[in-house]
C-alpha distance (Angstrom), angle and dihedral (degrees) to the residues before:
residue distance angle dihedral
M1 . . .
L2 3.75 . .
E3 3.74 117.1 .
L4 3.79 111.5 -124.0
F5 3.74 123.7 -142.1
L6 3.80 131.9 -145.7
F7 3.74 119.5 -117.2
A8 3.84 108.5 -146.9
I9 3.75 108.1 -131.4
L10 3.78 127.5 -158.3
S11 3.80 107.3 -157.2
A12 3.77 140.1 47.7
C13 3.80 128.7 -101.2
S14 3.77 93.7 -111.0
S15 3.76 122.0 26.2
T16 3.76 117.5 -50.2
Q17 3.76 135.4 53.5
N18 3.75 117.9 -118.8
N19 3.73 139.7 -156.0
T20 3.82 100.1 -96.7
S21 3.75 128.9 98.4
P22 3.80 115.3 -162.4
S23 3.76 114.6 -124.0
A24 3.74 121.9 -143.7
G25 3.76 117.3 -86.0
N26 3.74 116.6 -134.9
G27 3.73 135.6 -146.9
A28 3.77 129.5 39.1
V29 3.75 132.3 -79.9
G30 3.78 106.5 -98.8
S31 3.76 95.1 28.3
G32 3.71 92.5 148.5
G33 3.72 141.0 -58.6
N34 3.78 142.5 128.0
E35 3.72 100.0 -108.1
M36 3.78 108.4 116.1
G37 3.84 114.4 77.1
A38 3.70 134.3 -35.6
A39 3.76 94.4 -60.8
G40 3.78 92.7 58.0
S41 3.75 98.8 -124.6
S42 3.79 118.0 180.0
A43 3.83 116.3 -88.9
L44 3.80 143.1 142.1
G45 3.77 95.0 -30.0
N46 3.77 135.6 113.2
G47 3.75 120.5 -131.4
G48 3.76 95.0 -27.0
S49 3.82 100.0 -41.3
P50 3.77 106.3 140.7
V51 3.79 120.5 -132.8
G52 3.76 92.9 -152.9
G53 3.76 104.5 31.8
S54 3.75 126.2 -94.0
A55 3.78 113.3 -13.2
G56 3.74 112.6 -101.1
A57 3.76 138.9 154.3
G58 3.79 111.2 -70.9
V59 3.72 132.3 -15.9
G60 3.72 113.0 -86.9
G61 3.80 100.1 115.2
S62 3.78 121.7 -156.2
A63 3.78 121.4 -10.2
A64 3.80 89.7 -120.9
S65 3.78 94.3 69.2
G66 3.73 110.0 6.4
G67 3.73 110.8 29.1
S68 3.78 124.6 -110.7
A69 3.77 112.5 -16.3
G70 3.72 114.6 -105.8
T71 3.82 98.7 14.2
A72 3.78 101.4 89.8
A73 3.79 103.4 62.5
T74 3.73 145.9 9.4
A75 3.74 116.8 -61.6
G76 3.80 119.4 -122.6
G77 3.78 130.5 6.2
A78 3.78 128.0 66.7
T79 3.78 94.0 -45.7
G80 3.76 96.8 47.3
L81 3.77 108.0 78.9
G82 3.77 103.3 170.6
G83 3.77 122.7 -142.0
M84 3.76 129.0 -2.8
P85 3.83 119.6 -16.2
T86 3.76 115.1 -123.3
G87 3.80 108.6 -80.5
G88 3.74 96.4 28.1
A89 3.76 144.2 -37.7
G90 3.74 120.3 -47.8
A91 3.78 129.0 -147.0
G92 3.77 110.6 -107.9
G93 3.77 128.9 -130.4
S94 3.82 103.2 53.7
S95 3.83 121.9 127.6
N96 3.78 89.0 -98.4
G97 3.78 96.1 45.2
G98 3.78 98.2 -100.2
L99 3.78 91.2 -62.6
L100 3.77 114.6 167.6
S101 3.85 109.1 -115.1
A102 3.79 92.4 3.3
T103 3.83 85.4 172.0
P104 3.82 124.4 31.5
P105 3.81 112.4 -72.8
M106 3.79 116.6 -102.3
G107 3.80 124.0 -158.8
W108 3.75 145.8 91.0
N109 3.84 134.4 -73.5
S110 3.80 127.8 -158.4
W111 3.82 101.5 -141.7
N112 3.80 106.6 80.1
K113 3.82 93.6 54.7
F114 3.79 107.3 22.0
E115 3.82 108.4 24.0
S116 3.81 106.4 171.7
A117 3.81 93.7 -4.6
V118 3.79 92.1 77.0
S119 3.82 115.5 125.8
E120 3.77 140.1 167.2
T121 3.84 88.4 -100.9
V122 3.81 90.0 57.3
I123 3.81 91.7 46.1
K124 3.82 92.8 50.3
Q125 3.79 92.1 47.1
I126 3.80 92.0 48.4
A127 3.81 89.6 50.2
D128 3.79 90.0 51.1
V129 3.82 93.4 49.4
M130 3.80 92.2 44.5
V131 3.80 85.7 63.5
S132 3.82 100.0 38.0
S133 3.83 94.7 45.0
G134 3.75 93.9 55.2
M135 3.79 94.1 -112.2
K136 3.77 92.3 120.5
D137 3.78 90.1 52.4
A138 3.81 88.5 49.8
G139 3.80 89.7 58.1
Y140 3.79 105.8 -91.0
E141 3.80 107.4 142.5
Y142 3.84 115.0 157.5
V143 3.80 127.2 71.6
N144 3.80 102.6 -164.7
I145 3.80 126.2 -164.1
D146 3.79 111.2 -152.0
D147 3.85 129.5 -162.2
T148 3.83 124.7 -29.2
W149 3.79 98.4 41.2
Q150 3.82 87.9 111.0
A151 3.77 130.9 89.1
S152 3.79 111.7 -113.4
T153 3.80 92.0 -108.5
R154 3.79 136.8 31.8
D155 3.79 118.6 -107.6
A156 3.78 125.1 -97.5
G157 3.80 91.0 -84.4
G158 3.78 93.1 52.0
K159 3.81 94.8 -104.3
L160 3.78 126.5 138.9
Q161 3.76 112.5 -106.2
A162 3.77 135.0 -169.4
D163 3.81 124.5 -109.6
A164 3.78 103.0 -86.2
T165 3.83 94.3 -141.2
R166 3.79 104.7 42.6
F167 3.84 95.8 32.4
A168 3.76 100.0 30.5
G169 3.81 94.0 153.0
G170 3.79 92.9 54.5
I171 3.78 131.1 -122.3
Q172 3.78 96.8 -82.1
A173 3.80 92.5 58.9
L174 3.77 90.1 45.8
A175 3.80 90.6 51.3
D176 3.76 89.0 51.5
Y177 3.79 90.4 53.0
V178 3.80 93.6 48.7
H179 3.81 91.0 46.3
G180 3.78 88.5 50.9
Q181 3.78 87.7 61.8
G182 3.78 90.6 54.9
L183 3.80 91.7 -105.4
K184 3.81 136.0 110.8
L185 3.80 131.6 -119.0
G186 3.76 125.7 -128.3
I187 3.82 128.8 -167.3
Y188 3.78 139.0 -169.0
S189 3.79 136.2 -126.8
D190 3.81 139.7 150.8
R191 3.75 136.7 -127.8
G192 3.80 91.7 -131.0
S193 3.76 132.4 80.3
T194 3.80 88.4 -94.7
T195 3.77 134.6 16.4
C196 3.78 125.3 -109.4
A197 3.81 88.5 -91.0
G198 3.82 93.3 47.2
M199 3.80 100.3 -100.8
P200 3.82 123.1 133.1
G201 3.78 111.9 -67.3
S202 3.76 129.4 -151.3
G203 3.82 98.3 -118.5
G204 3.79 106.5 133.6
H205 3.81 91.1 5.1
E206 3.79 99.8 74.6
T207 3.80 98.3 124.4
D208 3.78 95.6 44.5
D209 3.79 93.8 43.9
A210 3.80 94.7 47.6
A211 3.80 89.4 50.3
T212 3.80 89.7 48.7
F213 3.80 92.0 51.1
A214 3.81 90.4 48.3
A215 3.82 92.5 48.8
W216 3.79 90.0 50.7
G217 3.81 91.5 53.2
V218 3.79 97.3 -111.0
D219 3.82 115.3 168.3
Y220 3.82 103.6 -173.6
L221 3.80 134.8 33.8
K222 3.81 124.4 -161.1
Y223 3.81 103.8 -162.3
D224 3.79 115.3 -163.2
N225 3.81 135.3 -155.9
C226 3.83 107.8 -132.9
N227 3.78 129.7 127.6
A228 3.77 96.4 6.9
D229 3.83 138.3 114.2
S230 3.82 112.8 -91.8
A231 3.80 89.0 -147.0
T232 3.85 91.1 65.0
M233 3.78 97.2 44.4
Q234 3.81 98.7 113.3
V235 3.78 91.8 40.3
D236 3.79 92.4 51.8
Y237 3.78 96.2 46.3
T238 3.80 89.7 45.8
A239 3.78 90.7 52.4
M240 3.80 92.5 55.5
G241 3.77 91.9 44.0
K242 3.80 91.2 54.8
A243 3.79 90.6 45.0
L244 3.78 91.7 53.3
K245 3.77 91.6 50.1
A246 3.80 90.2 49.1
S247 3.79 92.2 50.0
G248 3.78 91.4 78.4
R249 3.84 94.0 -131.4
P250 3.83 125.1 102.3
I251 3.81 101.2 -114.9
V252 3.81 119.4 172.2
Y253 3.81 108.0 -126.3
S254 3.81 113.8 -142.8
I255 3.83 109.0 -171.2
C256 3.78 108.4 -153.7
G257 3.80 99.8 -169.0
W258 3.82 97.4 137.8
G259 3.82 96.3 -122.4
F260 3.78 141.4 37.8
Y261 3.82 121.1 -84.2
D262 3.74 122.7 179.6
W263 3.81 93.6 -124.7
E264 3.78 95.1 58.1
P265 3.84 97.8 83.7
S266 3.80 89.6 59.1
L267 3.82 90.7 57.0
G268 3.76 112.6 34.1
Q269 3.75 144.7 29.4
L270 3.80 93.7 -126.4
W271 3.81 136.6 10.9
R272 3.78 131.9 -164.9
T273 3.79 111.4 -112.1
T274 3.81 96.9 -179.2
T275 3.74 147.1 40.8
D276 3.82 119.2 -89.6
I277 3.77 115.5 -59.3
G278 3.82 120.5 -114.7
D279 3.77 129.0 -154.6
T280 3.83 92.1 -110.7
W281 3.77 135.1 101.3
D282 3.80 101.5 -143.3
V283 3.79 115.1 -15.7
D284 3.75 108.6 108.9
G285 3.76 144.6 -19.1
H286 3.81 91.4 -59.2
S287 3.81 96.0 57.0
I288 3.78 127.5 115.1
L289 3.81 92.8 -108.4
S290 3.83 92.6 47.0
L291 3.80 92.8 53.8
L292 3.79 91.1 41.7
D293 3.79 91.0 56.8
I294 3.80 91.7 49.3
N295 3.80 98.2 46.0
G296 3.79 101.2 31.5
T297 3.84 99.3 72.9
T298 3.80 131.4 121.7
D299 3.82 90.9 -122.5
L300 3.81 94.0 55.0
A301 3.78 92.8 39.8
A302 3.81 88.1 64.2
A303 3.82 90.0 66.6
A304 3.80 94.4 57.5
S305 3.80 118.5 96.8
P306 3.81 138.4 131.5
G307 3.81 105.3 -49.7
H308 3.82 94.0 12.7
W309 3.81 121.5 80.9
N310 3.79 138.2 175.2
D311 3.81 107.6 -131.3
P312 3.82 118.9 -152.0
D313 3.83 89.2 -179.8
M314 3.76 136.0 -93.9
L315 3.79 127.7 -40.3
E316 3.79 122.2 -93.0
V317 3.80 94.3 -165.2
G318 3.81 109.5 142.4
N319 3.79 99.4 11.0
G320 3.83 93.4 114.1
G321 3.78 105.6 -117.4
M322 3.80 96.0 102.0
T323 3.79 138.4 39.2
D324 3.79 122.7 -97.9
T325 3.81 86.9 -110.1
E326 3.81 89.9 57.8
Y327 3.82 91.7 44.3
R328 3.81 89.6 52.3
S329 3.80 88.9 52.4
H330 3.82 90.8 46.0
F331 3.80 91.6 53.3
S332 3.81 93.7 44.0
L333 3.81 93.1 51.4
W334 3.79 94.7 46.9
A335 3.79 87.4 52.3
M336 3.78 90.4 49.9
M337 3.78 89.9 52.6
A338 3.82 92.0 52.2
A339 3.82 84.4 -122.5
P340 3.81 122.7 164.3
L341 3.82 108.7 -91.5
I342 3.78 101.2 -136.8
A343 3.82 109.9 163.5
G344 3.80 115.9 -143.6
N345 3.82 104.4 -173.9
D346 3.79 132.4 98.1
L347 3.83 100.1 -88.0
R348 3.79 90.2 -167.9
T349 3.81 93.7 68.1
M350 3.79 103.8 26.1
T351 3.79 118.8 139.7
S352 3.79 122.9 -118.2
A353 3.84 87.9 -108.1
T354 3.83 91.5 56.3
K355 3.80 91.4 45.8
D356 3.80 90.7 50.3
I357 3.83 90.7 52.4
L358 3.80 95.3 46.9
T359 3.82 93.7 46.2
N360 3.81 100.9 42.0
S361 3.80 98.6 136.6
D362 3.80 94.7 -162.4
V363 3.82 92.8 55.6
I364 3.80 93.0 41.7
A365 3.81 88.4 53.7
V366 3.78 89.7 59.1
D367 3.84 90.9 53.0
Q368 3.80 92.4 45.0
D369 3.81 97.2 43.7
P370 3.85 106.5 141.5
L371 3.81 93.1 -133.1
G372 3.83 86.0 75.7
K373 3.82 97.9 -149.0
Q374 3.80 121.5 152.8
G375 3.77 117.5 -134.3
V376 3.77 124.5 -129.0
P377 3.81 136.1 -172.2
L378 3.79 114.9 -91.3
N379 3.78 90.4 -154.6
P380 3.84 110.9 25.7
S381 3.80 104.4 -149.7
S382 3.76 144.5 157.2
T383 3.81 91.1 -131.4
L384 3.82 121.0 29.4
E385 3.80 122.2 9.1
V386 3.78 136.8 -173.3
W387 3.80 114.6 -153.4
S388 3.81 123.6 -165.5
K389 3.82 129.5 -166.7
P390 3.83 121.8 -178.0
L391 3.81 113.0 -129.4
S392 3.74 132.7 -162.9
G393 3.81 111.6 -87.8
T394 3.75 130.0 59.7
A395 3.82 116.4 -53.4
T396 3.84 92.1 -16.3
Y397 3.80 124.1 148.5
A398 3.76 139.5 169.5
V399 3.80 112.4 -135.0
V400 3.80 130.6 -165.8
L401 3.78 121.7 -168.6
L402 3.84 105.0 -157.8
N403 3.77 124.2 -162.7
R404 3.85 107.9 -157.7
T405 3.81 92.8 173.3
D406 3.79 131.0 95.0
T407 3.83 95.6 -115.5
A408 3.82 133.6 56.7
A409 3.78 114.5 -92.2
D410 3.80 142.3 179.6
I411 3.81 112.7 -112.6
S412 3.80 125.6 -167.5
V413 3.79 135.8 -162.4
T414 3.78 124.0 -160.5
F415 3.77 110.5 -146.1
S416 3.78 95.7 -144.2
D417 3.83 87.6 59.9
L418 3.81 86.8 63.5
G419 3.80 91.2 53.7
I420 3.78 95.7 -102.4
T421 3.82 109.1 137.6
S422 3.81 99.6 174.1
G423 3.77 116.4 105.6
M424 3.83 96.0 -122.0
V425 3.78 135.3 36.7
S426 3.76 136.5 -168.1
A427 3.80 115.7 -133.7
R428 3.78 139.2 -171.8
D429 3.80 128.9 -162.7
L430 3.76 104.6 -131.1
W431 3.83 97.4 -158.3
S432 3.80 98.2 44.6
H433 3.80 91.0 35.9
T434 3.77 91.1 -136.4
D435 3.80 132.5 132.7
L436 3.74 113.6 -120.9
G437 3.78 95.6 -156.5
P438 3.83 128.3 -126.7
L439 3.81 110.4 -29.1
S440 3.77 130.5 -169.6
G441 3.80 130.2 -147.4
S442 3.78 101.1 -22.0
Y443 3.79 146.0 -3.8
T444 3.81 129.7 -136.1
A445 3.81 121.7 -157.7
S446 3.78 106.9 -150.2
A447 3.80 122.2 -134.6
V448 3.79 98.3 -9.0
P449 3.82 101.5 -165.2
S450 3.77 123.3 -111.4
H451 3.81 109.4 -80.3
G452 3.83 87.0 4.9
V453 3.77 137.2 119.0
A454 3.75 143.1 -146.4
M455 3.79 111.6 -146.5
L456 3.81 125.4 -163.0
E457 3.77 142.1 173.8
V458 3.82 109.1 -141.8
T459 3.82 126.9 -169.2
G460 3.78 127.3 -176.9
M461 3.80 113.5 -122.1
């Protein structure tokens, strides 16, 4: 197995930098363990830490939320995750064995657009528009509240509580509203004493806070890395992971540790590999290209699999800092990396162009492909790049031709470089939604715009 390296990251997952500096993880993904299936074959674990709970026959999880363990799917192998998935028990019998986040999570997060101005009114309106705009039908599921939802202090019993002005109805009532729309609610906390914005953190309160989130009906936790000791990072994230599992509710665990560590896949469904994203193409360390270069590597790609996703941060599509061409590239590349597709714009006022980007079913299908492979560039370059992502199906690949330069350019892909050895291929342009017809040998996209992409699905014939 490939050994994965930590990328040291400078800023926090929400707004402010903190006083920790991630230290390098050691060991390789898949260094042992008994996590996959009844037989205990080696998988994405670290020294015996199971991804899906203790190994047992089948997949079903706990009786409370998935039926009797081991009766819903085949024991052993890649589809037989025994016991309870990290974050809670999953219902057995799905095509991915009841695995929590079997495909990358899709949804919306409040931070990029609203920061501390988030409120229950905003969350309800976003949930409404997610349904009315067609985003729910396109696969978007989670409505996630980021930092500053909390009151500045815990209640008299030591419990987290919502800001009494902006969330007057409380989180449980808000979760009920979101669930009523057929969606799920996500929330935010931090492993430190305080969050990145200075609100009460969950450090030392993991069991109580996980139980509180479960009681409220929360479905997703983004867990940040501010104001905490770097020496206790793995211990702290493990404590919350165990607390979520013990809560009895399936809660997606999003580890926001600002870099990859080899123990993260044994704890969460997704983990931040980068600094915070910025609404820029190529200006600084927060730009689309900067995060792409961090996340889109062969080493990190080896960690991605159904239920386990590298997270290069939320989408900036529609926030106004880039062109629609750049946003189309941003969305295409996140799909190629099997990244979570978490929108961060104001859905209530998005343009038709933004909506068309966020709801492109052909591109979303690449991100959500059940094979769960992350794409990588075949020719890492500062100018013209060819990206390839294996898809389910025989000899089928997604391809992105990326123009990093400031002028339009022709970009070619040779099909044998993808691993297709047949003489002819079928191909589909995923942005024009047109079939390109049988092709032989290679394909050239003409005049790919500056900072733009051409995106194809290619299948050997």
